[in-house]
C-alpha positions in Angstrom: -10.5 2.6 27.1 -7.4 4.8 27.6 -6.1 2.5 30.3 -6.7 -0.6 28.2 -4.9 1.0 25.2 -2.0 2.0 27.5 -1.8 -1.6 28.9 -2.2 -3.3 25.5 -0.3 -1.0 23.1 3.1 -0.6 24.7 6.0 0.9 22.8 7.6 -2.5 22.7 4.6 -4.0 21.0 4.4 -1.2 18.4 8.2 -1.6 17.7 7.7 -5.3 17.2 4.9 -4.8 14.7 6.9 -2.2 12.7 9.9 -4.4 12.7 7.9 -7.4 11.4 6.3 -5.3 8.6 9.7 -3.8 7.7 11.4 -7.3 7.5 8.6 -8.6 5.3 8.9 -5.6 3.0 12.7 -5.8 2.7 12.7 -9.5 2.0 9.9 -9.1 -0.6 11.6 -6.2 -2.4 14.9 -8.1 -2.5 13.0 -11.1 -3.9 11.4 -9.1 -6.6 14.6 -7.4 -7.6 16.6 -10.7 -7.8 13.7 -12.4 -9.7 13.6 -9.5 -12.1 17.2 -10.0 -13.3 16.8 -13.8 -13.3 16.9 -14.2 -17.2 20.2 -12.4 -17.4 22.0 -15.2 -15.6 19.8 -18.3 -16.2 18.1 -18.0 -19.6 20.5 -20.4 -21.2 20.1 -23.0 -18.4 16.3 -23.5 -18.5 15.1 -26.9 -17.3 11.6 -26.9 -18.8 12.2 -29.8 -21.1 13.3 -32.1 -18.3 10.5 -30.9 -15.9 7.8 -31.3 -18.6 9.0 -34.9 -19.3 9.0 -35.6 -15.5 5.5 -34.1 -15.3 4.2 -36.3 -18.0 5.8 -39.4 -16.5 4.3 -38.6 -13.1 0.9 -38.4 -14.7 1.2 -41.8 -16.4 2.3 -40.6 -19.8 -0.5 -38.0 -20.2 0.0 -34.3 -20.2 -1.4 -33.0 -16.9 -3.1 -30.1 -18.6 -5.5 -32.6 -20.3 -6.1 -34.4 -17.0 -7.1 -31.3 -15.1 -9.2 -29.8 -17.8 -11.1 -33.1 -18.3 -11.5 -33.6 -14.5 -12.6 -30.0 -13.6 -13.8 -28.6 -16.9 -13.0 -25.2 -18.3 -16.0 -23.2 -17.1 -16.8 -22.4 -13.5 -13.7 -24.2 -12.2 -11.5 -21.8 -14.2 -13.3 -18.7 -12.7 -13.1 -20.1 -9.1 -9.5 -21.1 -9.3 -8.5 -17.9 -10.9 -10.2 -15.9 -8.1 -8.3 -18.0 -5.5 -5.0 -17.7 -7.3 -5.3 -13.9 -7.6 -6.6 -13.5 -4.0 -3.1 -14.6 -2.8 -1.6 -11.3 -3.9 -3.4 -9.0 -1.4 -4.0 -11.7 1.2 -0.3 -12.4 2.1 0.7 -8.8 3.2 -2.7 -8.3 4.8 -2.3 -11.5 6.8 1.2 -10.4 8.0 -0.2 -7.1 9.3 -3.2 -8.8 11.0 -1.2 -11.5 12.8 1.4 -8.9 14.0 -1.4 -6.6 15.3 -3.7 -9.2 16.8 -1.2 -11.5 18.5 -0.6 -10.4 22.1 2.2 -12.9 22.3 4.9 -11.0 20.4 6.9 -14.1 19.7 4.0 -15.6 17.8 3.7 -12.6 15.5 7.5 -12.6 15.0 7.2 -16.3 14.1 4.7 -15.6 11.3 6.6 -12.6 9.9 9.8 -14.6 10.0 8.2 -17.6 8.2 6.6 -15.6 5.5 9.8 -13.5 4.9 11.9 -16.6 4.7 9.7 -17.8 1.8 10.9 -15.0 -0.4 14.5 -15.9 0.5 14.1 -19.6 -0.1 12.0 -19.0 -3.2 14.5 -16.8 -5.1 17.3 -19.3 -4.2 15.2 -22.1 -5.9 14.7 -19.9 -9.0 18.4 -19.6 -9.5 19.1 -23.3 -8.6 16.6 -24.7 -11.2 15.5 -22.0 -13.6 12.3 -22.7 -15.7 9.5 -20.6 -17.2 6.6 -23.1 -16.5 4.2 -25.2 -18.6 2.0 -22.3 -19.8 5.0 -20.6 -21.5 6.9 -23.8 -22.5 3.9 -25.6 -24.0 1.1 -23.0 -24.3 -0.9 -25.1 -26.8 -2.1 -27.4 -24.0 -3.8 -24.5 -22.2 -5.6 -22.9 -25.3 -9.0 -24.3 -24.2 -9.0 -22.4 -20.9 -11.3 -19.3 -20.9 -10.2 -15.7 -20.5 -9.8 -15.0 -16.8 -7.9 -12.6 -14.6 -5.2 -15.3 -14.4 -4.8 -15.6 -18.1 -4.6 -11.8 -18.4 -1.8 -11.9 -15.8 0.0 -14.6 -17.6 -0.1 -12.6 -20.8 1.1 -9.5 -19.1 4.0 -11.3 -17.4 5.2 -12.8 -20.7 4.9 -9.4 -22.4 7.1 -7.9 -19.6 9.6 -10.8 -20.0 9.8 -10.2 -23.8 10.4 -6.4 -23.3 12.9 -7.0 -20.6 14.9 -9.5 -22.7 14.9 -7.1 -25.6 17.0 -4.6 -23.6 17.7 -5.7 -20.0 19.7 -2.5 -19.3 17.1 0.2 -20.1 13.9 -1.8 -19.7 11.6 -0.3 -17.2 9.4 -3.4 -16.5 9.7 -6.0 -13.8 10.4 -9.6 -15.0 8.2 -12.0 -13.0 8.3 -15.4 -14.7 9.8 -18.3 -12.8 8.5 -21.8 -12.2 10.6 -23.7 -9.7 9.6 -23.6 -6.9 6.0 -22.4 -6.5 5.9 -19.5 -4.1 2.1 -19.6 -4.2 2.3 -23.1 -2.8 5.1 -22.4 -0.3 3.5 -19.3 1.2 -0.1 -20.6 1.4 1.2 -23.9 2.9 3.1 -21.8 5.5 0.0 -19.8 6.3 -2.1 -23.0 6.7 0.6 -24.8 8.8 1.0 -21.7 11.0 -2.8 -21.5 11.5 -2.9 -25.2 12.3 -0.3 -24.7 15.0 -1.6 -21.5 16.6 -5.2 -20.7 15.9 -8.0 -22.1 18.1 -10.8 -21.7 15.6 -11.4 -24.8 13.6 -13.2 -22.8 11.0 -10.2 -20.6 10.3 -7.8 -23.6 10.3 -10.0 -25.4 7.7 -10.3 -22.3 5.7 -6.5 -21.9 5.6 -6.0 -25.5 4.5 -8.8 -25.2 1.8 -7.2 -22.0 0.5 -3.8 -23.8 0.2 -5.4 -26.8 -1.5 -7.2 -24.7 -4.1 -4.1 -22.7 -4.7 -2.0 -25.8 -5.2 -4.6 -27.0 -7.7 -4.7 -23.6 -9.5 -0.9 -23.6 -10.0 -1.2 -26.9 -12.0 -4.6 -26.2 -13.7 -3.4 -22.9 -15.3 0.1 -24.2 -16.1 2.0 -21.9 -13.8 4.0 -24.8 -12.4 5.0 -28.4 -12.9 4.0 -30.8 -10.2 7.5 -31.0 -8.8 7.5 -27.2 -8.5 4.4 -27.2 -6.3 5.7 -30.1 -4.2 8.9 -28.3 -3.7 6.9 -25.2 -2.7 5.2 -27.2 0.0 8.6 -28.3 1.4 9.8 -24.7 1.4 6.7 -23.6 3.2 7.2 -26.3 5.9 10.9 -25.4 6.2 10.2 -21.7 6.7 7.6 -22.3 9.4 9.9 -24.7 11.2 12.9 -22.3 11.0 10.7 -19.4 12.1 9.4 -21.4 15.0 12.9 -22.3 16.1 14.3 -18.7 15.6 11.5 -17.1 17.7 11.7 -19.8 20.4 8.1 -21.1 19.9 9.4 -24.7 20.1 6.5 -26.1 22.1 3.7 -24.1 20.5 0.3 -25.9 20.6 -3.3 -24.8 20.7 -4.6 -24.7 24.3 -7.5 -26.9 25.3 -10.9 -25.5 26.1 -10.2 -25.5 29.8 -6.9 -23.7 29.3 -8.6 -21.1 27.0 -11.2 -20.4 29.7 -8.5 -19.9 32.3 -6.5 -17.5 30.1 -9.6 -15.5 29.3 -10.5 -15.2 32.9 -7.0 -14.0 33.7 -7.1 -11.4 31.0 -10.5 -10.1 32.1 -9.2 -9.8 35.7 -6.0 -8.1 34.6 -7.7 -5.5 32.4 -10.2 -4.7 35.1 -7.5 -4.0 37.5 -6.0 -1.2 35.3 -9.3 0.5 34.8 -10.7 3.2 37.1 -12.2 1.9 40.4 
């Protein structure tokens, strides 16, 4: 076991893991800080009226809140989608740590850490480019039929923080967290699913990643966090971040190996590990 640890956990690998986690942390903290002061610079430039009109036009003249509530109901669906939406919060940093630790190929771990970190950068740029608060805050009457869930509690807390922050931006000790365009939930979960599709051999994990993205996309619209164009823009940002991360870490020809190739790699690893053990 000592020999395997010595072979697997080199100083270089440990430094790569720490660098990836640090990059993720710094980008996220920068994103939170810039998002927190967003109303100071953009509150007179909100695009909610135009985005709401576009939303209604895209759904054939009907407010999308009615469509989703009629289609999925306001019972079990609300509970399930709330669980999925909130699961995003711990899942993202955990996934970064897992990928960095598990991947023997350091460039693949770097690819994922880079892609997720870029989502924060691209996301905060989109907040300033097209500021909006989202349907739940612009037209809350359309979501009054939804039951009390963890998501609705989060929405209320965020709006309370926003109100307190706007009352005195200089001395307020709360973090402002309201922004609609683009959807970072959609961008990050799409990036996770696309990365899994490109790198993971397990079909179960790939499908689970795509299912999680699909439910998250639906939850952003169902609860009124985002307009449809916000979520679509989030998908584009997610794709762009994965593509840039792939290019930056030189994983340009990444593909999942075939069954024969996986067997060959496994045999090679077993042989290599056995050679470093005691004879």
